[in-house]
Each structure stands twice: as structure tokens, then as C-alpha cells.
DSSP file (Angstrom, degrees, kcal/mol; ACC not computed):
  #  RESIDUE AA STRUCTURE BP1 BP2  ACC     N-H-->O    O-->H-N    N-H-->O    O-->H-N    TCO  KAPPA ALPHA  PHI   PSI    X-CA   Y-CA   Z-CA
    1    1 A M              0   0    0      0, 0.0     2,-0.4     0, 0.0     0, 0.0   0.000 360.0 360.0 360.0 129.2   76.6   94.7   97.0
    2    2 A T        -     0   0    0      2,-0.0     2,-0.5     0, 0.0     0, 0.0  -0.725 360.0-150.3 -91.4 136.8   75.0   98.2   96.3
    3    3 A R        -     0   0    0     -2,-0.4     2,-0.5     0, 0.0     0, 0.0  -0.912   5.9-148.4-107.5 132.4   77.3  101.2   96.3
    4    4 A T        -     0   0    0     -2,-0.5     2,-0.3     0, 0.0    -2,-0.0  -0.863  13.5-135.2-101.0 130.8   75.9  104.6   97.4
    5    5 A L        -     0   0    0     -2,-0.5     2,-0.2    24,-0.1     5,-0.1  -0.621  18.5-154.0 -84.1 142.6   77.4  107.7   95.7
    6    6 A S    >   -     0   0    0     -2,-0.3     3,-0.5     3,-0.1    -1,-0.0  -0.572  33.8 -97.6-107.2 175.0   78.2  110.7   97.9
    7    7 A A  T 3  S+     0   0    0      1,-0.2     3,-0.4    -2,-0.2    -1,-0.1   0.824 125.9  51.3 -62.8 -31.1   78.4  114.3   97.1
    8    8 A T  T 3  S+     0   0    0      1,-0.3     2,-0.6     2,-0.1    -1,-0.2   0.738 109.4  50.9 -79.1 -20.8   82.2  114.1   96.6
    9    9 A D  S <  S+     0   0    0     -3,-0.5    -1,-0.3     1,-0.1    -3,-0.1  -0.587  74.4 149.3-108.5  66.0   81.7  111.1   94.3
   10   10 A N        -     0   0    0     -2,-0.6    -1,-0.1    -3,-0.4    15,-0.1   0.181  62.4-114.6 -95.7  17.6   79.2  112.9   92.1
   11   11 A C  S    S+     0   0    0      2,-0.2    14,-3.0     1,-0.1     3,-0.1   0.683 105.9  57.5  62.5  17.6   79.9  111.4   88.7
   12   12 A A  S    S+     0   0    0     12,-0.2    11,-3.4     1,-0.2     2,-0.5   0.546  83.5  75.5-142.8 -32.4   81.1  114.7   87.4
   13   13 A T  E     -A   22   0A   0      9,-0.2     2,-0.4    -5,-0.1     9,-0.2  -0.793  45.8-177.8-103.2 127.0   84.0  116.1   89.4
   14   14 A T  E     -A   21   0A   0      7,-3.1     7,-3.2    -2,-0.5     2,-0.6  -0.974  23.8-135.0-115.1 133.2   87.6  114.9   89.2
   15   15 A H  E     +A   20   0A   0     -2,-0.4    -2,-0.0     5,-0.2     7,-0.0  -0.793  31.3 173.2 -93.0 122.6   90.1  116.5   91.4
   16   16 A T  E >   -A   19   0A   0      3,-1.7     3,-2.0    -2,-0.6    -2,-0.0  -0.736  49.5 -99.7-119.8 168.2   93.4  117.4   89.6
   17   17 A P  T 3  S+     0   0    0      0, 0.0    -1,-0.0     0, 0.0    -2,-0.0   0.793 125.5  53.9 -58.8 -26.2   96.5  119.3   90.7
   18   18 A D  T 3  S-     0   0    0      1,-0.4    -3,-0.0     0, 0.0     0, 0.0   0.430 126.0 -92.0 -86.9   1.1   95.1  122.3   88.8
   19   19 A G  E <  S-A   16   0A   0     -3,-2.0    -3,-1.7     2,-0.0    -1,-0.4  -0.647  70.6 -19.7 116.2-176.2   91.8  122.1   90.7
   20   20 A P  E     -A   15   0A   0      0, 0.0     2,-0.5     0, 0.0    -5,-0.2  -0.370  53.2-158.3 -69.1 143.9   88.5  120.4   90.2
   21   21 A R  E     -A   14   0A   0     -7,-3.2    -7,-3.1    -2,-0.1     2,-0.6  -0.992   6.5-151.3-122.4 124.8   87.6  119.3   86.6
   22   22 A V  E     +A   13   0A   0     -2,-0.5     2,-0.3    -9,-0.2    -9,-0.2  -0.864  36.1 130.7-104.3 121.5   83.9  118.7   85.8
   23   23 A A        -     0   0    0    -11,-3.4     2,-0.1    -2,-0.6    -2,-0.1  -0.966  65.7 -75.0-158.6 157.2   83.0  116.2   83.1
   24   24 A A        -     0   0    0     -2,-0.3   -12,-0.2     1,-0.1   -13,-0.1  -0.384  56.1-119.2 -59.4 128.1   80.6  113.3   82.8
   25   25 A G        -     0   0    0    -14,-3.0    -1,-0.1   -15,-0.1   -11,-0.0  -0.268  14.4-152.1 -67.8 156.5   82.0  110.4   84.8
   26   26 A S        +     0   0    0      4,-0.1    -1,-0.1     5,-0.0    -2,-0.1   0.423  55.3 113.4-112.4  -0.3   82.8  107.2   83.1
   27   27 A S  S  > S-     0   0    0      1,-0.1     4,-2.3     4,-0.0     5,-0.2  -0.257  80.2-110.2 -68.6 162.6   82.3  104.6   85.8
   28   28 A S  H  > S+     0   0    0      1,-0.2     4,-2.1     2,-0.2     5,-0.1   0.879 120.0  53.3 -62.2 -36.6   79.4  102.1   85.5
   29   29 A E  H  > S+     0   0    0      1,-0.2     4,-2.5     2,-0.2    -1,-0.2   0.910 108.8  49.2 -63.9 -40.9   77.6  103.9   88.4
   30   30 A C  H  > S+     0   0    0      2,-0.2     4,-2.6     1,-0.2     5,-0.2   0.897 109.9  50.7 -66.4 -40.0   77.9  107.3   86.7
   31   31 A R  H  X S+     0   0    0     -4,-2.3     4,-2.5     2,-0.2    -1,-0.2   0.909 111.0  49.6 -63.2 -40.8   76.6  105.8   83.4
   32   32 A I  H  X S+     0   0    0     -4,-2.1     4,-2.8     2,-0.2     5,-0.3   0.933 111.2  48.9 -62.3 -46.4   73.6  104.3   85.3
   33   33 A V  H  X S+     0   0    0     -4,-2.5     4,-2.8     1,-0.2     5,-0.3   0.935 113.1  46.6 -60.5 -47.9   72.9  107.6   87.0
   34   34 A R  H  X S+     0   0    0     -4,-2.6     4,-2.3     1,-0.2    -1,-0.2   0.920 113.9  48.8 -60.4 -44.4   73.0  109.6   83.7
   35   35 A D  H  X S+     0   0    0     -4,-2.5     4,-1.7    -5,-0.2    -2,-0.2   0.942 114.9  43.1 -62.4 -49.0   70.9  107.0   82.0
   36   36 A I  H  X S+     0   0    0     -4,-2.8     4,-3.2     1,-0.2     5,-0.3   0.919 114.7  49.6 -66.0 -44.1   68.2  106.9   84.7
   37   37 A L  H  X S+     0   0    0     -4,-2.8     4,-1.9    -5,-0.3    -1,-0.2   0.886 110.5  50.3 -64.4 -37.3   68.1  110.7   85.2
   38   38 A S  H  < S+     0   0    0     -4,-2.3    -1,-0.2    -5,-0.3    -2,-0.2   0.864 117.4  40.8 -68.8 -32.9   67.8  111.4   81.5
   39   39 A Q  H  < S+     0   0    0     -4,-1.7     3,-0.4    -5,-0.2    -2,-0.2   0.883 126.4  31.3 -79.8 -39.9   64.9  108.9   81.2
   40   40 A L  H  < S+     0   0    0     -4,-3.2    -3,-0.2     1,-0.2    -2,-0.2   0.577 104.2  73.5 -97.8 -10.1   63.1  109.8   84.4
   41   41 A G     <  +     0   0    0     -4,-1.9    -1,-0.2    -5,-0.3    -3,-0.1   0.442  68.9 110.0 -88.5   2.1   63.9  113.5   84.7
   42   42 A D  S  > S-     0   0    0     -3,-0.4     4,-2.0    -4,-0.2     5,-0.2  -0.372  78.8-110.4 -78.9 161.9   61.6  114.8   82.0
   43   43 A K  H  > S+     0   0    0      1,-0.2     4,-2.0     2,-0.2     5,-0.2   0.888 112.5  46.3 -56.6 -49.0   58.5  116.8   82.7
   44   44 A W  H  > S+     0   0    0      1,-0.2     4,-2.7     2,-0.2     5,-0.2   0.893 109.6  53.5 -69.3 -39.5   55.9  114.3   81.7
   45   45 A T  H  > S+     0   0    0      1,-0.2     4,-2.5     2,-0.2    -1,-0.2   0.941 110.7  46.7 -60.1 -47.5   57.5  111.3   83.6
   46   46 A L  H  X S+     0   0    0     -4,-2.0     4,-2.4     1,-0.2    -1,-0.2   0.904 113.3  48.9 -62.2 -40.9   57.6  113.2   86.8
   47   47 A M  H  X S+     0   0    0     -4,-2.0     4,-2.3    -5,-0.2    -1,-0.2   0.897 111.6  48.6 -68.1 -39.2   54.0  114.4   86.5
   48   48 A V  H  X S+     0   0    0     -4,-2.7     4,-2.6     2,-0.2    -2,-0.2   0.915 111.9  49.7 -66.3 -42.1   52.7  110.9   85.7
   49   49 A I  H  X S+     0   0    0     -4,-2.5     4,-0.9    -5,-0.2    -2,-0.2   0.930 112.5  47.0 -62.1 -44.6   54.6  109.4   88.6
   50   50 A L  H  < S+     0   0    0     -4,-2.4     3,-0.4     1,-0.2     4,-0.3   0.891 111.8  51.7 -64.0 -38.1   53.2  112.1   90.9
   51   51 A C  H >< S+     0   0    0     -4,-2.3     3,-1.1     1,-0.2    -2,-0.2   0.929 111.4  46.2 -62.6 -46.1   49.7  111.5   89.5
   52   52 A L  H >< S+     0   0    0     -4,-2.6     3,-1.8     1,-0.2    51,-0.5   0.588  90.3  84.5 -75.4  -9.7   49.9  107.7   90.1
   53   53 A S  T 3< S+     0   0    0     -4,-0.9    -1,-0.2    -3,-0.4    -2,-0.2   0.713  84.3  60.1 -66.0 -17.2   51.3  108.2   93.6
   54   54 A S  T <  S-     0   0    0     -3,-1.1    -1,-0.3     1,-0.3    -2,-0.2   0.548 123.2 -82.5 -86.1  -7.1   47.6  108.6   94.8
   55   55 A G  S <  S-     0   0    0     -3,-1.8    -1,-0.3    -4,-0.1    46,-0.1  -0.721  70.3 -22.3 133.5 177.9   46.8  105.0   93.5
   56   56 A P        -     0   0    0      0, 0.0     2,-0.3     0, 0.0    46,-0.2  -0.242  60.5-179.6 -61.3 144.3   45.9  103.0   90.4
   57   57 A M  E     -B  101   0B   0     44,-2.4    44,-3.2     4,-0.0     2,-0.2  -0.982  26.3-117.2-144.0 154.1   44.3  105.0   87.5
   58   58 A R  E  >  -B  100   0B   0     -2,-0.3     4,-2.3    42,-0.2     3,-0.2  -0.513  38.5-104.2 -85.3 161.4   43.0  104.4   84.1
   59   59 A F  H  > S+     0   0    0     40,-0.6     4,-2.6     1,-0.2     5,-0.2   0.910 118.9  47.0 -53.1 -52.4   44.6  106.0   81.0
   60   60 A N  H  > S+     0   0    0      1,-0.2     4,-2.1     2,-0.2    -1,-0.2   0.844 110.5  53.3 -64.4 -32.9   41.9  108.6   80.5
   61   61 A A  H  > S+     0   0    0     -3,-0.2     4,-2.0     2,-0.2    -1,-0.2   0.901 110.3  47.6 -67.3 -39.6   41.9  109.6   84.2
   62   62 A I  H  X S+     0   0    0     -4,-2.3     4,-2.6     2,-0.2    -2,-0.2   0.929 110.8  51.9 -64.5 -43.9   45.7  110.1   84.0
   63   63 A Q  H  < S+     0   0    0     -4,-2.6     6,-0.3     1,-0.2    -2,-0.2   0.877 111.3  46.8 -62.9 -37.2   45.4  112.1   80.8
   64   64 A R  H  < S+     0   0    0     -4,-2.1    -1,-0.2    -5,-0.2    -2,-0.2   0.872 114.5  47.9 -69.2 -36.2   42.8  114.4   82.5
   65   65 A A  H  < S+     0   0    0     -4,-2.0     2,-1.2     1,-0.2    -2,-0.2   0.848 101.6  65.0 -75.7 -34.4   44.9  114.8   85.6
   66   66 A V  S >< S-     0   0    0     -4,-2.6     3,-1.7    -5,-0.1    -1,-0.2  -0.736  89.8-141.1 -93.5  93.0   48.2  115.6   83.8
   67   67 A V  T 3  S+     0   0    0     -2,-1.2     3,-0.1     1,-0.2    -3,-0.1  -0.287  76.5  10.3 -61.8 127.0   47.3  118.9   82.2
   68   68 A G  T 3  S+     0   0    0      1,-0.3     2,-0.3    -5,-0.2    -1,-0.2   0.294  86.9 133.4  94.0  -9.7   48.6  119.4   78.7
   69   69 A I    <   -     0   0    0     -3,-1.7    -1,-0.3    -6,-0.3     2,-0.1  -0.584  49.6-134.5 -80.0 135.4   49.9  115.8   78.0
   70   70 A S     >  -     0   0    0     -2,-0.3     4,-2.4     1,-0.1     5,-0.2  -0.402  21.3-110.8 -82.0 163.5   48.9  114.5   74.6
   71   71 A H  H  > S+     0   0    0      1,-0.2     4,-2.2     2,-0.2     5,-0.1   0.921 119.5  47.5 -57.6 -46.2   47.5  110.9   74.1
   72   72 A R  H  > S+     0   0    0      2,-0.2     4,-2.7     1,-0.2    -1,-0.2   0.921 111.4  49.2 -64.3 -44.9   50.7  109.9   72.3
   73   73 A M  H  > S+     0   0    0      1,-0.2     4,-2.6     2,-0.2    -1,-0.2   0.883 111.3  49.8 -65.1 -37.7   53.1  111.4   75.0
   74   74 A L  H  X S+     0   0    0     -4,-2.4     4,-2.8     2,-0.2     5,-0.2   0.912 111.0  50.0 -65.4 -41.2   51.1  109.7   77.8
   75   75 A T  H  X S+     0   0    0     -4,-2.2     4,-2.3    -5,-0.2    -2,-0.2   0.944 113.4  45.3 -59.9 -48.8   51.3  106.4   75.9
   76   76 A V  H  X S+     0   0    0     -4,-2.7     4,-2.2     1,-0.2    -2,-0.2   0.913 114.6  48.8 -61.4 -44.1   55.1  106.8   75.4
   77   77 A T  H  X S+     0   0    0     -4,-2.6     4,-2.5     2,-0.2    -2,-0.2   0.922 111.7  47.6 -64.9 -45.8   55.6  107.8   79.0
   78   78 A L  H  X S+     0   0    0     -4,-2.8     4,-2.4     1,-0.2    -1,-0.2   0.902 112.3  49.9 -63.9 -40.4   53.6  104.9   80.5
   79   79 A R  H  X S+     0   0    0     -4,-2.3     4,-2.8    -5,-0.2    -1,-0.2   0.908 111.2  49.4 -63.3 -41.7   55.4  102.4   78.2
   80   80 A K  H  X S+     0   0    0     -4,-2.2     4,-2.1     2,-0.2    -2,-0.2   0.923 112.7  46.8 -63.2 -44.6   58.8  103.8   79.3
   81   81 A L  H  <>S+     0   0    0     -4,-2.5     5,-2.4     2,-0.2     6,-1.3   0.869 113.1  49.1 -66.7 -36.1   57.8  103.6   83.0
   82   82 A E  H ><5S+     0   0    0     -4,-2.4     3,-1.0     4,-0.2    -2,-0.2   0.923 110.4  50.8 -67.3 -44.0   56.5  100.1   82.6
   83   83 A R  H 3<5S+     0   0    0     -4,-2.8    -2,-0.2     1,-0.3    -1,-0.2   0.883 110.9  49.0 -59.0 -40.0   59.7   99.0   80.8
   84   84 A D  T 3<5S-     0   0    0     -4,-2.1    -1,-0.3    -5,-0.2    -2,-0.2   0.517 116.9-114.4 -81.0  -5.0   61.8  100.4   83.6
   85   85 A G  T < 5S+     0   0    0     -3,-1.0    22,-0.4    -4,-0.4    21,-0.4   0.638  87.5 110.3  85.3  14.4   59.7   98.7   86.2
   86   86 A L  S   <S+     0   0    0     -5,-2.4    18,-2.2    -6,-0.2     2,-0.4   0.695  78.4  37.8 -92.6 -21.0   58.2  101.8   87.9
   87   87 A V  E     -C  103   0B   0     -6,-1.3     2,-0.4    16,-0.3    -2,-0.3  -0.980  67.9-152.6-131.3 140.9   54.7  101.3   86.6
   88   88 A S  E     -C  102   0B   0     14,-3.3    14,-2.1    -2,-0.4     2,-0.5  -0.885   8.9-147.5-110.7 149.2   52.6   98.1   86.2
   89   89 A R  E     -C  101   0B   0     -2,-0.4     2,-0.5    12,-0.2    12,-0.2  -0.967  13.7-169.9-116.8 124.3   49.8   97.8   83.7
   90   90 A S  E     -C  100   0B   0     10,-2.9    10,-2.8    -2,-0.5     2,-0.5  -0.965   6.3-157.7-119.8 130.4   46.8   95.5   84.6
   91   91 A A  E     -C   99   0B   0     -2,-0.5     8,-0.2     8,-0.2    -2,-0.0  -0.901   6.4-164.6-107.0 132.6   44.1   94.5   82.1
   92   92 A Y  E     -C   98   0B   0      6,-3.3     6,-2.2    -2,-0.5    -2,-0.0  -0.945  27.7-107.3-116.6 137.3   40.7   93.4   83.4
   93   93 A P        +     0   0    0      0, 0.0     2,-0.3     0, 0.0     5,-0.0  -0.232  66.6  98.5 -64.1 151.4   38.2   91.6   81.2
   94   94 A G  S    S-     0   0    0      3,-0.1    -2,-0.0     0, 0.0     0, 0.0  -0.864  76.8 -55.7 154.8 175.6   35.2   93.4   79.9
   95   95 A V  S    S+     0   0    0      1,-0.3     3,-0.0    -2,-0.3     0, 0.0  -0.943 135.2  16.5-123.3 108.2   33.9   95.2   76.9
   96   96 A P  S    S-     0   0    0      0, 0.0    -1,-0.3     0, 0.0     0, 0.0   0.687 112.1-114.3 -74.9 163.7   35.9   97.3   76.5
   97   97 A P        -     0   0    0      0, 0.0     2,-0.5     0, 0.0    -2,-0.1  -0.332  27.0-125.2 -61.7 145.1   38.7   95.8   78.6
   98   98 A R  E     - C   0  92B   0     -6,-2.2    -6,-3.3   -40,-0.0     2,-0.5  -0.827  25.6-166.5 -95.7 126.1   39.6   98.0   81.6
   99   99 A I  E     - C   0  91B   0     -2,-0.5   -40,-0.6    -8,-0.2     2,-0.4  -0.952   5.2-174.1-115.6 128.9   43.3   98.9   81.8
  100  100 A E  E     -BC  58  90B   0    -10,-2.8   -10,-2.9    -2,-0.5     2,-0.4  -0.942  11.7-151.8-123.3 147.3   44.8  100.3   85.0
  101  101 A Y  E     +BC  57  89B   0    -44,-3.2   -44,-2.4    -2,-0.4     2,-0.3  -0.925  19.6 173.0-115.7 141.6   48.2  101.7   85.7
  102  102 A E  E     - C   0  88B   0    -14,-2.1   -14,-3.3    -2,-0.4     2,-0.2  -0.997  35.3-104.9-148.4 145.4   49.8  101.6   89.1
  103  103 A L  E     - C   0  87B   0    -51,-0.5   -16,-0.3    -2,-0.3   -17,-0.1  -0.494  34.8-139.6 -68.3 139.1   53.2  102.4   90.6
  104  104 A T     >  -     0   0    0    -18,-2.2     4,-2.8    -2,-0.2     5,-0.2  -0.282  36.4 -90.3 -82.6 179.6   55.3   99.4   91.5
  105  105 A T  H  > S+     0   0    0      1,-0.2     4,-2.1     2,-0.2     5,-0.1   0.901 132.8  50.9 -58.7 -40.4   57.3   99.2   94.7
  106  106 A L  H  > S+     0   0    0    -21,-0.4     4,-1.2     2,-0.2    -1,-0.2   0.907 110.4  48.9 -62.9 -42.1   60.2  100.7   92.7
  107  107 A G  H  > S+     0   0    0    -22,-0.4     4,-1.0     2,-0.2    -2,-0.2   0.890 109.2  51.4 -65.1 -40.8   58.0  103.5   91.5
  108  108 A V  H >X S+     0   0    0     -4,-2.8     3,-0.7     1,-0.2     4,-0.7   0.903 107.7  54.0 -62.5 -40.1   56.7  104.3   95.0
  109  109 A G  H 3< S+     0   0    0     -4,-2.1     3,-0.4     1,-0.2    -1,-0.2   0.802 104.2  56.0 -63.5 -28.3   60.3  104.5   96.1
  110  110 A F  H 3X S+     0   0    0     -4,-1.2     4,-1.7     1,-0.2    -1,-0.2   0.738  93.2  69.6 -75.6 -22.8   61.0  107.0   93.4
  111  111 A T  H <X S+     0   0    0     -4,-1.0     4,-3.0    -3,-0.7     5,-0.2   0.830  89.7  62.8 -66.7 -30.0   58.2  109.3   94.6
  112  112 A E  H  X S+     0   0    0     -4,-0.7     4,-2.0    -3,-0.4    -1,-0.2   0.962 108.1  38.6 -62.8 -52.5   60.2  110.2   97.8
  113  113 A P  H  > S+     0   0    0      0, 0.0     4,-2.2     0, 0.0    -1,-0.2   0.882 116.1  54.0 -65.6 -33.4   63.1  111.9   96.0
  114  114 A V  H  X S+     0   0    0     -4,-1.7     4,-2.6     1,-0.2    -2,-0.2   0.933 110.1  46.2 -62.6 -45.1   60.8  113.4   93.5
  115  115 A M  H  X S+     0   0    0     -4,-3.0     4,-3.0     1,-0.2     5,-0.2   0.852 108.8  56.9 -66.5 -33.0   58.7  114.9   96.3
  116  116 A G  H  X S+     0   0    0     -4,-2.0     4,-2.2    -5,-0.2    -1,-0.2   0.925 110.1  43.8 -61.3 -44.3   61.9  116.1   97.9
  117  117 A I  H  X S+     0   0    0     -4,-2.2     4,-2.6     2,-0.2    -2,-0.2   0.915 114.1  50.6 -66.0 -43.1   62.9  118.0   94.8
  118  118 A A  H  X S+     0   0    0     -4,-2.6     4,-2.2     1,-0.2    -2,-0.2   0.928 112.2  46.3 -61.5 -45.3   59.3  119.4   94.4
  119  119 A N  H  X S+     0   0    0     -4,-3.0     4,-2.5     2,-0.2    -1,-0.2   0.890 111.5  51.9 -65.5 -38.9   59.3  120.6   98.0
  120  120 A W  H  X S+     0   0    0     -4,-2.2     4,-2.8    -5,-0.2     5,-0.2   0.935 109.4  50.5 -60.8 -44.8   62.7  122.1   97.6
  121  121 A A  H  X S+     0   0    0     -4,-2.6     4,-1.5     1,-0.2    -2,-0.2   0.902 111.1  48.1 -61.0 -41.7   61.5  124.0   94.5
  122  122 A I  H  < S+     0   0    0     -4,-2.2    -1,-0.2     1,-0.2    -2,-0.2   0.920 115.6  44.0 -65.1 -43.8   58.5  125.3   96.4
  123  123 A E  H  < S+     0   0    0     -4,-2.5     4,-0.4     1,-0.2    -2,-0.2   0.866 117.7  44.9 -68.4 -36.0   60.5  126.5   99.3
  124  124 A A  H >X S+     0   0    0     -4,-2.8     4,-2.6    -5,-0.2     3,-0.5   0.667  88.6  90.9 -82.8 -16.9   63.3  128.0   97.1
  125  125 A Q  H 3X S+     0   0    0     -4,-1.5     4,-2.7     1,-0.2     5,-0.2   0.859  84.9  49.1 -52.5 -46.9   60.9  129.7   94.7
  126  126 A P  H 3> S+     0   0    0      0, 0.0     4,-2.2     0, 0.0    -1,-0.2   0.898 114.2  47.0 -62.4 -36.7   60.7  133.1   96.6
  127  127 A Y  H <> S+     0   0    0     -3,-0.5     4,-2.4    -4,-0.4    -2,-0.2   0.894 112.6  49.0 -69.6 -39.7   64.5  133.2   96.9
  128  128 A I  H  X S+     0   0    0     -4,-2.6     4,-2.5     2,-0.2    -1,-0.2   0.921 111.4  49.5 -65.4 -43.7   65.0  132.3   93.2
  129  129 A E  H  X S+     0   0    0     -4,-2.7     4,-2.5    -5,-0.2    -2,-0.2   0.909 111.4  49.3 -62.0 -42.4   62.5  135.0   92.2
  130  130 A T  H  X S+     0   0    0     -4,-2.2     4,-2.4    -5,-0.2    -1,-0.2   0.925 111.9  48.7 -61.8 -44.5   64.2  137.6   94.3
  131  131 A S  H  X S+     0   0    0     -4,-2.4     4,-2.6     1,-0.2    -2,-0.2   0.897 110.9  50.5 -62.8 -41.1   67.6  136.6   92.8
  132  132 A R  H  X S+     0   0    0     -4,-2.5     4,-3.0     2,-0.2     5,-0.2   0.920 110.8  48.6 -63.6 -44.3   66.1  136.8   89.3
  133  133 A R  H  X S+     0   0    0     -4,-2.5     4,-1.9     2,-0.2    -2,-0.2   0.927 112.8  48.2 -61.7 -43.7   64.7  140.3   89.9
  134  134 A R  H  X S+     0   0    0     -4,-2.4     4,-1.0     2,-0.2    -2,-0.2   0.926 114.3  46.2 -62.3 -45.1   68.0  141.5   91.4
  135  135 A F  H >< S+     0   0    0     -4,-2.6     3,-0.6     1,-0.2    -2,-0.2   0.926 112.8  49.3 -62.9 -46.4   69.9  140.0   88.4
  136  136 A N  H 3< S+     0   0    0     -4,-3.0    -1,-0.2     1,-0.2    -2,-0.2   0.803 109.8  51.4 -67.0 -29.3   67.5  141.5   85.8
  137  137 A S  H 3< S+     0   0    0     -4,-1.9    -1,-0.2     1,-0.3    -2,-0.2   0.704 127.2  22.7 -80.0 -18.5   67.6  144.9   87.4
  138  138 A N  S << S-     0   0    0     -4,-1.0    -1,-0.3    -3,-0.6    -2,-0.1  -0.487  82.9-174.3-144.7  67.6   71.4  145.0   87.3
  139  139 A P        -     0   0    0      0, 0.0    -3,-0.1     0, 0.0     3,-0.1  -0.255  38.1 -91.2 -65.7 154.3   72.7  142.5   84.7
  140  140 A P        -     0   0    0      0, 0.0     2,-0.1     0, 0.0    -5,-0.0  -0.320  49.9 -97.2 -63.9 148.2   76.4  141.9   84.5
  141  141 A A        -     0   0    0     -3,-0.1     2,-0.5     1,-0.1    -3,-0.0  -0.411  33.2-141.1 -67.0 138.3   78.3  144.2   82.1
  142  142 A I        -     0   0    0     -2,-0.1     2,-0.1    -3,-0.1    -1,-0.1  -0.895  23.1-115.1-102.5 128.4   78.9  142.7   78.7
  143  143 A A        -     0   0    0     -2,-0.5     2,-0.5     1,-0.1    -1,-0.0  -0.375  25.8-133.4 -63.6 133.3   82.3  143.5   77.3
  144  144 A K        -     0   0    0     -2,-0.1     2,-0.4     1,-0.0    -1,-0.1  -0.760  17.4-132.0 -88.7 131.9   82.0  145.6   74.1
  145  145 A L        -     0   0    0     -2,-0.5    -1,-0.0     1,-0.0     0, 0.0  -0.678  16.0-141.7 -84.1 133.9   84.1  144.3   71.3
  146  146 A S        -     0   0    0     -2,-0.4     3,-0.1     1,-0.1    -1,-0.0  -0.693  24.6-106.0 -91.2 147.4   86.2  146.9   69.6
  147  147 A P        -     0   0    0      0, 0.0     3,-0.1     0, 0.0    -1,-0.1  -0.312  50.8 -83.3 -65.7 157.8   86.7  146.8   65.8
  148  148 A P    >   -     0   0    0      0, 0.0     3,-2.0     0, 0.0     2,-0.0  -0.240  58.4 -87.5 -59.6 151.4   90.1  145.6   64.6
  149  149 A S  T 3  S+     0   0    0      1,-0.3     3,-0.1    -3,-0.1    -3,-0.0  -0.335 116.0  26.0 -62.5 141.0   92.8  148.3   64.5
  150  150 A G  T 3  S+     0   0    0      1,-0.3     2,-0.5    -3,-0.1    -1,-0.3   0.310  90.5 125.8  88.7  -8.6   92.8  150.2   61.2
  151  151 A Y    <   +     0   0    0     -3,-2.0     2,-0.4    -4,-0.1    -1,-0.3  -0.730  30.8 167.3 -86.8 125.6   89.1  149.4   60.6
  152  152 A E        +     0   0    0     -2,-0.5     2,-0.2    -3,-0.1    -3,-0.0  -0.994  38.0  25.1-134.9 143.0   87.1  152.5   59.9
  153  153 A G  S    S-     0   0    0     -2,-0.4     2,-0.1     4,-0.1    -2,-0.0  -0.470  85.6 -55.0 103.6-174.0   83.6  152.7   58.5
  154  154 A S     >  -     0   0    0     -2,-0.2     4,-1.6     1,-0.1     5,-0.1  -0.400  49.3 -99.7-100.0 175.6   80.6  150.5   58.4
  155  155 A H  H  > S+     0   0    0      1,-0.2     4,-2.6     2,-0.2     5,-0.2   0.832 121.6  60.4 -62.3 -32.1   80.0  147.0   57.2
  156  156 A D  H  > S+     0   0    0      1,-0.2     4,-2.1     2,-0.2    -1,-0.2   0.910 104.4  47.2 -64.3 -41.5   78.5  148.5   54.0
  157  157 A S  H  > S+     0   0    0      1,-0.2     4,-0.8     2,-0.2    -1,-0.2   0.858 111.6  51.7 -69.9 -31.7   81.7  150.3   53.2
  158  158 A L  H >< S+     0   0    0     -4,-1.6     3,-0.7     1,-0.2     4,-0.4   0.928 110.3  48.6 -66.0 -44.7   83.7  147.1   53.8
  159  159 A A  H >< S+     0   0    0     -4,-2.6     3,-1.2     1,-0.2    -2,-0.2   0.861 106.5  56.8 -64.3 -35.5   81.3  145.1   51.5
  160  160 A S  H 3< S+     0   0    0     -4,-2.1    -1,-0.2     1,-0.2    -2,-0.2   0.734 102.7  56.1 -70.3 -19.8   81.7  147.8   48.8
  161  161 A N  T << S+     0   0    0     -4,-0.8     2,-0.3    -3,-0.7    -1,-0.2   0.534  89.1  94.1 -87.3  -6.3   85.5  147.3   48.8
  162  162 A L    <   -     0   0    0     -3,-1.2     2,-0.4    -4,-0.4    -3,-0.0  -0.666  57.0-168.4 -86.3 140.3   85.2  143.6   48.1
  163  163 A S              0   0    0     -2,-0.3    -2,-0.0     1,-0.1    -3,-0.0  -0.980 360.0 360.0-128.4 145.2   85.4  142.4   44.6
  164  164 A F              0   0    0     -2,-0.4    -1,-0.1     0, 0.0    -2,-0.0   0.338 360.0 360.0-119.1 360.0   84.6  139.0   43.2
């Protein structure tokens, strides 16, 4: 039986008499969520999945499509995705052998939430930029620390009074 987590069961918030307490959840579902998000949430993984969402591709085609990814990082990312069952690797005979990578059914299912996040980011971008400009033009006041009572002078005068 599969259990679906809700926003109130978010693997982070525990409700206590003193109010909500946020900490990483310890249930098996929370550990699974943290593990998968840490593995699949990195920049290159998301870009490779989005790249492969258009269909099977060879290694060099993926590397050309995913701007900035190194040969080694693409290799590591594809192996990780293959290990997790999101990508399949098919070898075809020939000289040299032809290798293609393709999203599995599980990988295709992952593209929907990824695209949801991508679309949210695109829609939210103007609001986020406006908020950043507003924040940067009027940053919150930072409390100035006062020197301890009885302290007068600079750090240099303090250092000159020290003896070793």
C-alpha cells in the first residue's frame, strides 16, 4: 500500500504545545523523500531529465544539449539516473557501438513534477525580481553591536596592552 504525504505531513514540521517545530522527519517516508530529493534535485540531473523528455539520445547529443555539463558530470549523472531506474541505457552493435539513453516510465513520470516546478519558477520570476529589488533598495536594519562597557579605544590599543 502506497502512502501519500500531505502538506501537513511534510516530513519537517512537528506540532508541539509551544508551536510548530521544524526538523528533518525521521519516518521511513521522510527518509525516502530526503534521499530522492537530494539525488534528483541537483541542477544537472534536472537538465538531463528535461533533455531526455523529448526522446532517446546519444551521449554526445545530450552533452551538446545540456550547456555547460562536463563529460565526467554527464557520465556520473546518467549512471545515477540509470541506477535509480529513471533512465535506460541501450547499446546497439556497430563500430563503434551506438549507445542511447532514454527515460523509463518512472523517468517520464518524474518530468511532470519537474515541469510543474519549472513553470512555477517562470511564472513567479517577475514577482521574485520585484521583491528582490524592493528588499535591496530598503534592506532590513542590522543591529549595531556596542563595545563592552568600559572599553575605550581601538583594537590596536587593546593589542598593545597585552603582554605575553
